[in-house]
ROSE-4610 file (N, C-alpha, C; in Angstrom, 1 decimal, always signed):
// ROSE-4610
residu = [M/M/M/K/K/K/T/T/T/L/L/L/W/W/W/T/T/T/P/P/P/A/A/A/A/A/A/A/A/A/L/L/L/M/M/M/L/L/L/L/L/L/A/A/A/A/A/A/P/P/P/V/V/V/Q/Q/Q/A/A/A/A/A/A/S/S/S/G/G/G/P/P/P/F/F/F/F/F/F/S/S/S/L/L/L/H/H/H/N/N/N/T/T/T/N/N/N/F/F/F/V/V/V/V/V/V/L/L/L/I/I/I/A/A/A/F/F/F/L/L/L/V/V/V/F/F/F/L/L/L/A/A/A/V/V/V/L/L/L/V/V/V/Y/Y/Y/F/F/F/K/K/K/V/V/V/P/P/P/A/A/A/L/L/L/V/V/V/A/A/A/G/G/G/S/S/S/L/L/L/D/D/D/S/S/S/R/R/R/A/A/A/A/A/A/G/G/G/I/I/I/R/R/R/K/K/K/E/E/E/L/L/L/D/D/D/E/E/E/A/A/A/R/R/R/A/A/A/L/L/L/K/K/K/E/E/E/E/E/E/A/A/A/Q/Q/Q/A/A/A/L/L/L/L/L/L/A/A/A/S/S/S/Y/Y/Y/E/E/E/R/R/R/K/K/K/S/S/S/R/R/R/E/E/E/M/M/M/Q/Q/Q/D/D/D/H/H/H/A/A/A/D/D/D/R/R/R/I/I/I/V/V/V/A/A/A/H/H/H/A/A/A/K/K/K/A/A/A/D/D/D/A/A/A/E/E/E/L/L/L/M/M/M/A/A/A/E/E/E/Q/Q/Q/A/A/A/K/K/K/S/S/S/E/E/E/L/L/L/E/E/E/R/R/R/S/S/S/M/M/M/A/A/A/R/R/R/R/R/R/L/L/L/A/A/A/A/A/A/A/A/A/D/D/D/D/D/D/Q/Q/Q/I/I/I/A/A/A/S/S/S/A/A/A/E/E/E/A/A/A/A/A/A/A/A/A/V/V/V/K/K/K/Q/Q/Q/V/V/V/R/R/R/D/D/D/Q/Q/Q/A/A/A/I/I/I/T/T/T/V/V/V/A/A/A/V/V/V/A/A/A/A/A/A/A/A/A/G/G/G/D/D/D/V/V/V/I/I/I/A/A/A/K/K/K/A/A/A/L/L/L/Q/Q/Q/D/D/D/T/T/T/D/D/D/R/R/R/A/A/A/T/T/T/L/L/L/V/V/V/D/D/D/D/D/D/A/A/A/I/I/I/K/K/K/T/T/T/V/V/V/E/E/E/Q/Q/Q/R/R/R/L/L/L/H/H/H]
num = [1/1/1/2/2/2/3/3/3/4/4/4/5/5/5/6/6/6/7/7/7/8/8/8/9/9/9/10/10/10/11/11/11/12/12/12/13/13/13/14/14/14/15/15/15/16/16/16/17/17/17/18/18/18/19/19/19/20/20/20/21/21/21/22/22/22/23/23/23/24/24/24/25/25/25/26/26/26/27/27/27/28/28/28/29/29/29/30/30/30/31/31/31/32/32/32/33/33/33/34/34/34/35/35/35/36/36/36/37/37/37/38/38/38/39/39/39/40/40/40/41/41/41/42/42/42/43/43/43/44/44/44/45/45/45/46/46/46/47/47/47/48/48/48/49/49/49/50/50/50/51/51/51/52/52/52/53/53/53/54/54/54/55/55/55/56/56/56/57/57/57/58/58/58/59/59/59/60/60/60/61/61/61/62/62/62/63/63/63/64/64/64/65/65/65/66/66/66/67/67/67/68/68/68/69/69/69/70/70/70/71/71/71/72/72/72/73/73/73/74/74/74/75/75/75/76/76/76/77/77/77/78/78/78/79/79/79/80/80/80/81/81/81/82/82/82/83/83/83/84/84/84/85/85/85/86/86/86/87/87/87/88/88/88/89/89/89/90/90/90/91/91/91/92/92/92/93/93/93/94/94/94/95/95/95/96/96/96/97/97/97/98/98/98/99/99/99/100/100/100/101/101/101/102/102/102/103/103/103/104/104/104/105/105/105/106/106/106/107/107/107/108/108/108/109/109/109/110/110/110/111/111/111/112/112/112/113/113/113/114/114/114/115/115/115/116/116/116/117/117/117/118/118/118/119/119/119/120/120/120/121/121/121/122/122/122/123/123/123/124/124/124/125/125/125/126/126/126/127/127/127/128/128/128/129/129/129/130/130/130/131/131/131/132/132/132/133/133/133/134/134/134/135/135/135/136/136/136/137/137/137/138/138/138/139/139/139/140/140/140/141/141/141/142/142/142/143/143/143/144/144/144/145/145/145/146/146/146/147/147/147/148/148/148/149/149/149/150/150/150/151/151/151/152/152/152/153/153/153/154/154/154/155/155/155/156/156/156/157/157/157/158/158/158/159/159/159/160/160/160/161/161/161/162/162/162/163/163/163/164/164/164/165/165/165/166/166/166/167/167/167/168/168/168/169/169/169/170/170/170/171/171/171/172/172/172/173/173/173/174/174/174/175/175/175/176/176/176/177/177/177/178/178/178/179/179/179/180/180/180/181/181/181/182/182/182/183/183/183/184/184/184/185/185/185/186/186/186/187/187/187]
x = [+289.7/+288.3/+288.4/+289.7/+290.1/+291.7/+292.3/+293.4/+292.8/+291.6/+291.4/+290.5/+290.5/+289.7/+291.3/+291.9/+292.7/+293.6/+294.8/+295.1/+293.9/+292.7/+291.8/+291.3/+291.8/+291.1/+291.9/+293.2/+294.4/+295.0/+294.8/+295.0/+293.0/+292.5/+291.4/+291.7/+292.3/+293.0/+294.0/+294.8/+295.6/+295.1/+294.7/+293.9/+292.3/+292.8/+292.1/+291.1/+289.7/+288.8/+289.1/+291.3/+290.8/+292.3/+292.8/+294.1/+293.4/+292.6/+292.4/+292.3/+291.3/+290.8/+291.8/+293.2/+293.7/+294.6/+294.7/+296.1/+294.9/+295.5/+295.2/+294.3/+293.9/+293.1/+294.0/+294.8/+296.0/+296.7/+297.5/+298.7/+298.5/+299.9/+299.6/+299.3/+299.8/+299.6/+296.9/+296.8/+295.5/+295.1/+294.1/+293.8/+292.6/+291.8/+291.2/+291.4/+292.2/+293.6/+293.7/+294.4/+295.5/+293.8/+292.8/+291.7/+291.0/+290.5/+291.0/+291.4/+292.7/+293.8/+293.9/+293.3/+294.3/+292.5/+291.4/+290.7/+290.4/+291.7/+291.5/+291.8/+293.2/+294.6/+293.5/+293.5/+292.1/+291.6/+290.6/+289.8/+290.5/+291.5/+292.4/+293.1/+293.6/+293.7/+292.7/+291.7/+289.9/+289.6/+290.3/+290.1/+291.1/+292.1/+293.5/+293.3/+293.3/+293.0/+291.6/+290.4/+289.3/+288.4/+288.4/+288.0/+285.7/+286.1/+284.8/+284.3/+284.8/+284.7/+283.8/+284.9/+284.9/+283.6/+283.7/+281.9/+280.8/+280.7/+280.4/+279.5/+280.5/+280.6/+280.2/+280.4/+280.2/+278.2/+278.2/+276.5/+276.1/+276.8/+275.6/+275.7/+277.2/+277.3/+275.9/+275.5/+274.8/+273.3/+272.9/+272.2/+271.3/+272.7/+272.3/+271.7/+273.1/+272.3/+270.9/+270.6/+269.5/+268.2/+268.8/+267.6/+267.5/+268.6/+268.6/+267.9/+267.9/+267.3/+265.3/+265.7/+264.2/+262.9/+264.4/+263.4/+263.5/+264.4/+263.7/+262.9/+262.7/+261.4/+259.5/+259.8/+258.8/+258.2/+259.9/+259.5/+258.9/+259.4/+259.0/+257.2/+257.8/+255.6/+255.0/+255.0/+254.4/+254.1/+255.3/+255.4/+254.3/+254.8/+253.6/+252.1/+251.7/+250.6/+250.6/+250.9/+250.6/+250.2/+251.4/+250.4/+249.6/+249.2/+248.5/+247.0/+247.4/+246.2/+245.9/+246.7/+246.1/+246.1/+246.3/+246.2/+244.9/+243.6/+242.3/+241.8/+242.0/+241.2/+241.2/+242.6/+242.2/+241.7/+241.4/+240.6/+239.2/+238.7/+237.5/+237.5/+238.1/+237.9/+236.8/+238.5/+238.0/+237.4/+236.8/+234.8/+234.1/+233.8/+232.7/+232.8/+233.6/+234.6/+233.4/+233.8/+233.3/+231.5/+231.0/+229.9/+229.2/+229.6/+229.0/+228.7/+230.0/+230.5/+229.5/+229.3/+227.8/+226.1/+227.1/+225.1/+224.4/+225.9/+226.0/+225.3/+225.8/+225.9/+224.5/+223.9/+222.2/+221.2/+221.8/+220.9/+220.9/+222.1/+222.3/+221.7/+222.0/+220.7/+219.1/+218.7/+217.7/+217.3/+217.5/+217.4/+217.2/+218.4/+218.3/+217.2/+217.5/+215.9/+214.6/+214.4/+213.3/+212.9/+214.3/+214.7/+214.2/+214.6/+214.3/+213.3/+212.5/+211.1/+210.1/+210.9/+209.2/+210.0/+211.2/+211.5/+210.9/+211.1/+210.2/+209.2/+208.1/+206.9/+206.5/+206.8/+206.8/+207.0/+208.0/+208.9/+207.9/+206.6/+205.6/+204.0/+203.9/+203.2/+203.3/+204.5/+204.5/+204.7/+205.4/+204.3/+203.2/+202.3/+200.7/+200.5/+201.1/+200.0/+200.4/+201.5/+202.4/+200.6/+201.2/+200.3/+198.9/+198.8/+196.3/+196.7/+197.7/+197.4/+197.1/+198.1/+198.5/+197.7/+196.5/+195.6/+194.7/+194.4/+193.1/+193.7/+194.7/+195.5/+195.2/+195.7/+194.8/+193.7/+192.2/+191.0/+190.7/+191.0/+190.7/+191.0/+192.7/+192.4/+192.2/+192.3/+190.3/+188.9/+188.1/+186.8/+187.6/+188.1/+189.0/+188.5/+189.7/+189.5/+188.3/+187.1/+186.0/+184.7/+185.3/+183.8/+185.0/+185.6/+186.2/+185.8/+186.2/+185.2/+184.5/+182.9/+181.3/+181.4/+181.9/+181.9/+182.0/+183.3/+183.3/+182.5/+182.2/+181.1/+179.5/+179.3/+177.8/+178.1/+179.7/+179.8/+179.4/+179.6/+179.9/+178.6/+177.7/+176.5/+175.5/+175.4/+174.9/+175.2/+176.1/+177.0/+176.2/+176.3/+175.2/+173.9/+173.7/+172.1/+171.7/+172.3/+172.3/+172.8/+174.1/+174.3/+173.0/+172.1/+171.3/+169.9/+169.8/+168.2/+168.4/+169.6/+170.1/+170.5/+170.0/+170.1/+170.7/+171.2/+172.7/+172.7/+171.5/+171.2/+172.2/+171.0/+170.9/+172.1/+172.9/+175.1/+175.4/+175.3/+176.8/+176.4/+175.0/+174.8/+175.2/+175.0/+176.1/+177.8/+178.1/+179.3/+180.3/+179.1/+179.3/+178.9/+178.0/+177.8/+178.8/+179.1/+181.1/+181.5/+181.5/+183.6/+183.5/+182.4/+182.5/+182.3/+181.7/+181.8/+183.2/+184.1/+185.0/+186.4/+186.1/+186.7/+186.1/+185.4/+184.6/+185.5/+185.7/+186.4/+187.7/+188.8/+189.6/+190.2/+189.5/+189.9/+189.3]
y = [-9.8/-10.5/-12.1/-12.1/-13.7/-13.4/-12.1/-12.8/-13.1/-12.6/-13.1/-14.0/-14.9/-16.6/-17.2/-16.7/-18.2/-18.7/-17.5/-18.1/-17.7/-18.0/-18.4/-19.8/-20.2/-21.6/-22.7/-22.2/-22.5/-22.8/-21.9/-22.6/-23.4/-24.0/-23.9/-25.7/-25.4/-27.6/-27.7/-26.8/-27.2/-27.2/-26.7/-26.6/-28.1/-29.5/-30.5/-30.0/-31.0/-30.6/-31.6/-32.5/-33.7/-32.5/-32.6/-31.8/-30.3/-30.1/-28.6/-29.3/-30.1/-29.9/-31.4/-31.6/-33.2/-32.7/-33.8/-33.4/-33.5/-32.6/-31.6/-30.7/-29.9/-29.0/-27.4/-27.8/-26.7/-27.3/-27.1/-27.6/-26.1/-25.6/-24.7/-25.5/-26.6/-27.5/-27.6/-27.4/-27.0/-26.1/-25.7/-24.6/-24.1/-24.8/-24.2/-23.1/-23.6/-23.3/-21.8/-22.5/-21.3/-20.2/-20.5/-19.2/-19.1/-19.5/-19.2/-17.9/-18.0/-17.4/-15.8/-16.5/-14.7/-14.3/-14.8/-14.3/-13.2/-14.2/-12.9/-11.7/-12.3/-11.4/-10.1/-10.6/-9.4/-8.4/-8.9/-8.2/-8.0/-8.3/-7.7/-6.6/-6.0/-4.9/-4.0/-4.5/-4.0/-3.2/-4.1/-3.3/-2.4/-2.5/-1.6/+0.0/-0.2/+1.0/+1.4/+1.1/+1.8/+2.3/+0.5/+0.9/+0.6/+0.0/-0.5/+1.2/+2.1/+3.0/+4.1/+3.7/+5.1/+4.0/+3.0/+3.5/+3.3/+3.2/+3.5/+5.0/+5.9/+7.1/+7.9/+6.7/+6.6/+7.4/+5.8/+5.7/+7.1/+7.2/+7.9/+9.4/+9.2/+11.2/+10.4/+9.6/+9.3/+9.5/+9.0/+8.5/+10.5/+11.1/+12.6/+13.6/+12.8/+13.8/+13.5/+12.1/+11.7/+12.6/+12.3/+13.0/+14.6/+15.1/+16.5/+16.5/+16.1/+16.2/+15.4/+14.7/+14.3/+15.1/+15.9/+16.8/+18.4/+18.5/+19.9/+19.6/+18.0/+17.7/+18.0/+17.6/+17.9/+19.2/+19.4/+21.5/+21.6/+22.1/+21.4/+22.1/+20.7/+20.1/+20.6/+20.9/+21.5/+23.0/+23.6/+25.4/+24.7/+23.5/+23.4/+23.5/+22.8/+22.7/+24.0/+24.8/+25.9/+26.8/+27.0/+27.5/+27.1/+25.9/+25.4/+26.0/+25.5/+25.9/+27.7/+28.3/+29.9/+30.6/+29.9/+29.3/+29.1/+28.3/+28.3/+28.7/+29.6/+30.1/+31.4/+32.1/+33.6/+33.0/+31.4/+30.9/+31.4/+30.7/+31.4/+32.2/+32.9/+34.4/+34.9/+34.8/+35.3/+35.4/+33.7/+33.3/+33.6/+34.1/+34.5/+36.4/+36.4/+38.1/+38.5/+37.0/+37.4/+36.6/+36.3/+36.0/+37.4/+38.2/+38.9/+40.5/+40.5/+41.3/+41.0/+39.3/+38.8/+39.2/+39.3/+39.4/+40.3/+42.0/+43.2/+43.3/+42.8/+43.2/+43.6/+41.7/+41.8/+42.3/+42.3/+43.7/+44.7/+45.5/+46.5/+46.6/+45.6/+45.4/+45.2/+44.3/+44.3/+46.0/+46.2/+48.5/+48.6/+49.5/+49.7/+49.4/+48.1/+47.7/+48.2/+47.8/+48.7/+50.0/+50.0/+52.1/+52.3/+51.8/+51.7/+50.9/+50.5/+50.3/+51.5/+51.7/+53.1/+54.2/+54.6/+55.6/+55.5/+54.2/+54.2/+54.3/+53.6/+53.2/+55.5/+56.1/+57.3/+58.6/+57.6/+58.0/+58.4/+56.6/+56.5/+57.4/+57.9/+58.5/+59.9/+60.1/+61.6/+61.2/+60.6/+60.8/+60.0/+59.5/+59.7/+61.2/+61.3/+62.6/+64.2/+64.1/+64.6/+64.4/+63.5/+62.8/+63.4/+62.7/+63.2/+65.0/+65.8/+67.6/+66.9/+66.7/+67.0/+66.4/+65.7/+64.9/+65.8/+67.0/+67.2/+68.7/+68.8/+70.7/+70.4/+68.8/+68.7/+69.0/+68.7/+68.7/+69.4/+70.8/+72.0/+72.9/+72.4/+72.7/+73.0/+71.3/+71.0/+71.7/+71.3/+71.5/+74.0/+74.6/+76.0/+75.8/+75.2/+75.8/+75.1/+73.6/+73.6/+74.8/+75.3/+76.6/+77.8/+78.3/+79.3/+79.1/+77.5/+77.5/+77.4/+77.2/+77.7/+78.6/+79.5/+81.0/+82.4/+80.9/+81.5/+81.1/+80.4/+79.7/+80.2/+80.0/+81.6/+83.1/+83.0/+84.9/+84.9/+83.7/+83.9/+84.1/+83.0/+82.1/+83.4/+83.9/+85.8/+86.7/+87.0/+87.7/+87.4/+86.4/+86.1/+85.9/+85.9/+86.3/+87.6/+88.2/+90.1/+90.7/+90.2/+90.9/+90.9/+89.8/+89.8/+90.4/+90.2/+90.7/+92.1/+93.2/+93.9/+95.0/+95.9/+97.0/+97.8/+97.9/+99.1/+100.1/+101.5/+102.1/+102.1/+100.6/+100.5/+99.0/+99.3/+98.8/+99.5/+100.9/+102.0/+102.2/+102.4/+103.0/+102.0/+100.1/+99.8/+100.0/+99.7/+99.9/+101.7/+102.7/+103.2/+103.6/+102.8/+102.4/+101.5/+100.9/+99.8/+100.7/+101.6/+102.6/+104.1/+104.1/+104.7/+103.6/+102.9/+102.1/+101.4/+101.5/+100.8/+101.7/+103.2/+104.7/+104.3/+104.3/+104.6/+103.4/+102.8/+101.3/+101.8/+101.6/+101.9/+103.6/+104.9/+105.7/+106.4]
z = [+309.6/+311.1/+310.3/+309.5/+309.5/+309.8/+310.0/+311.0/+312.8/+312.7/+314.2/+314.2/+313.4/+313.5/+313.6/+312.4/+312.9/+313.9/+315.0/+315.9/+316.8/+316.5/+317.6/+317.4/+316.1/+315.9/+315.8/+315.7/+315.8/+317.7/+318.6/+320.0/+321.0/+320.0/+320.4/+319.6/+318.5/+318.1/+318.9/+319.7/+320.6/+321.9/+322.7/+323.3/+323.4/+323.6/+323.8/+326.0/+324.9/+326.4/+327.4/+326.9/+327.7/+328.6/+327.7/+329.1/+329.3/+329.3/+329.9/+331.9/+331.8/+333.3/+334.0/+333.6/+333.8/+335.3/+336.6/+337.2/+338.5/+339.0/+340.7/+340.3/+341.1/+340.5/+340.5/+342.4/+342.6/+342.2/+341.2/+340.3/+338.4/+338.7/+337.3/+336.1/+336.4/+335.2/+335.0/+335.7/+336.2/+335.3/+334.0/+333.3/+334.4/+335.1/+336.1/+337.1/+338.0/+338.9/+338.1/+337.6/+336.1/+336.2/+335.7/+335.2/+336.4/+337.9/+338.8/+339.0/+339.4/+340.3/+339.3/+337.6/+337.1/+337.0/+337.5/+337.6/+339.1/+340.6/+341.2/+341.4/+340.6/+340.2/+339.8/+338.4/+337.5/+338.7/+340.0/+340.1/+341.8/+341.9/+343.4/+342.1/+340.7/+340.3/+340.1/+340.0/+339.5/+340.8/+342.2/+344.1/+343.5/+343.9/+343.6/+343.3/+341.6/+341.2/+340.6/+342.2/+342.7/+341.7/+340.7/+339.9/+339.9/+340.8/+341.6/+341.6/+342.9/+343.4/+341.7/+340.5/+339.5/+338.8/+338.7/+337.5/+338.4/+340.4/+340.6/+340.6/+341.1/+340.8/+339.5/+338.6/+337.0/+337.3/+337.9/+337.3/+338.4/+339.4/+340.4/+340.2/+339.2/+338.8/+337.3/+336.4/+335.5/+335.8/+337.7/+337.6/+337.8/+338.9/+339.1/+338.4/+337.2/+335.8/+335.0/+335.2/+334.4/+336.0/+337.1/+337.7/+337.6/+337.5/+336.6/+336.2/+334.5/+334.2/+333.9/+334.6/+335.2/+335.8/+336.2/+337.1/+336.4/+335.6/+334.2/+333.4/+332.9/+331.8/+333.1/+334.3/+335.3/+335.5/+335.7/+335.3/+333.9/+333.4/+332.0/+332.0/+332.2/+331.4/+332.4/+333.9/+334.6/+334.1/+334.0/+332.8/+332.0/+331.2/+330.2/+329.6/+331.1/+331.8/+332.1/+333.2/+333.2/+331.9/+330.6/+329.9/+329.8/+328.8/+328.4/+328.7/+330.7/+331.3/+330.9/+330.6/+330.4/+329.2/+328.2/+327.1/+326.9/+327.4/+327.9/+328.0/+329.1/+330.5/+329.3/+328.6/+328.1/+326.3/+325.9/+325.1/+325.0/+326.4/+326.9/+326.9/+328.0/+327.7/+326.6/+326.3/+323.9/+323.5/+323.2/+322.8/+323.6/+325.4/+325.8/+324.7/+325.4/+324.5/+322.7/+322.5/+321.1/+320.9/+321.6/+322.0/+322.8/+323.5/+323.8/+322.6/+321.9/+320.8/+319.9/+319.4/+318.7/+319.1/+320.7/+320.7/+320.7/+321.4/+321.2/+319.4/+318.9/+316.9/+316.7/+317.0/+317.0/+317.3/+319.1/+319.8/+318.8/+318.4/+317.6/+316.7/+316.0/+314.3/+314.0/+315.0/+315.5/+315.9/+316.4/+316.9/+315.7/+314.3/+314.4/+312.3/+312.6/+311.9/+312.1/+313.5/+314.3/+313.9/+313.5/+314.2/+312.2/+311.5/+310.4/+309.3/+311.2/+310.1/+310.6/+311.7/+312.1/+311.4/+310.7/+309.7/+308.4/+308.5/+307.0/+306.7/+307.3/+308.1/+308.3/+309.3/+308.7/+307.6/+306.6/+305.4/+304.3/+304.6/+303.3/+304.3/+305.6/+305.7/+305.9/+305.2/+304.4/+303.7/+302.2/+301.7/+300.7/+301.7/+301.6/+301.6/+302.7/+303.6/+302.1/+301.5/+300.0/+299.1/+298.8/+297.5/+298.4/+299.4/+299.1/+298.9/+299.8/+298.9/+297.6/+297.1/+295.7/+295.3/+295.7/+295.0/+295.2/+296.3/+296.8/+296.2/+296.1/+295.1/+293.3/+293.3/+291.7/+291.0/+292.5/+292.3/+292.2/+293.3/+294.1/+293.1/+291.7/+289.9/+289.9/+289.2/+288.5/+288.5/+289.4/+290.5/+289.4/+289.6/+290.0/+288.7/+287.1/+285.8/+285.5/+285.7/+285.5/+285.8/+286.2/+286.9/+286.5/+286.2/+285.1/+284.1/+283.9/+282.3/+282.6/+283.4/+283.5/+282.9/+283.9/+283.2/+282.0/+281.6/+281.3/+279.1/+279.5/+278.3/+279.2/+279.5/+280.5/+280.0/+280.5/+280.1/+278.8/+278.2/+276.2/+275.7/+276.7/+276.5/+276.4/+277.5/+278.3/+277.0/+276.6/+275.4/+274.1/+273.1/+273.1/+272.9/+273.9/+275.0/+274.1/+275.1/+275.6/+273.5/+273.0/+272.1/+270.6/+270.8/+270.3/+270.7/+271.3/+271.9/+272.4/+272.4/+271.7/+271.4/+270.7/+269.4/+269.9/+269.0/+268.8/+269.4/+269.8/+270.7/+272.2/+272.8/+274.2/+274.5/+273.4/+273.4/+273.7/+273.0/+273.4/+274.6/+274.4/+276.6/+277.3/+277.2/+278.3/+277.8/+277.3/+276.9/+277.5/+277.9/+278.3/+279.6/+280.4/+281.7/+282.7/+281.4/+282.1/+281.8/+281.6/+281.0/+282.0/+282.1/+283.8/+285.4/+285.2/+286.9/+286.3/+286.3/+285.4/+286.4/+286.0/+286.5/+287.5/+288.2/+289.8/+290.3/+290.1/+291.1/+291.0/+289.9/+289.6/+290.5/+290.4/+290.8/+292.4]
């Protein structure tokens, strides 16, 4: 960097502003005229080598490339929007489907709850009927047992009363009559 500044500083010191534009304009001693000729020669060289056409072609190809990239980006954007719309539509369809499934499940659950409730009521009615039957059976058994006990007590009491009232001969006669009655009924 120091090597570039040293020659540039030396040239600036040698070329004083008073010396640069002194004398007639169309003279090679006039720096403005020399700079103008150098600039025109530079432009002529550029035109000769068709640099403006090359630069314009380069800019046109660059513009075409940018236009192509913009078209591709636009196409990708449209494709992305179509894909997004498709996914949103599918999402809505899936949400509707999920809502239908939930509604169907709720309806099934309510139906199953009603069926379970009616089944429970029928089961409870059957159990109550069975319990009533068991109670009635137990009641009948208790009545029969009390009756049997009463008969047993009455027979025993009657036996005691008869035993006390009868004599031994009467007892033997009664026993013989009972044996004959039993024999007749068994044969």
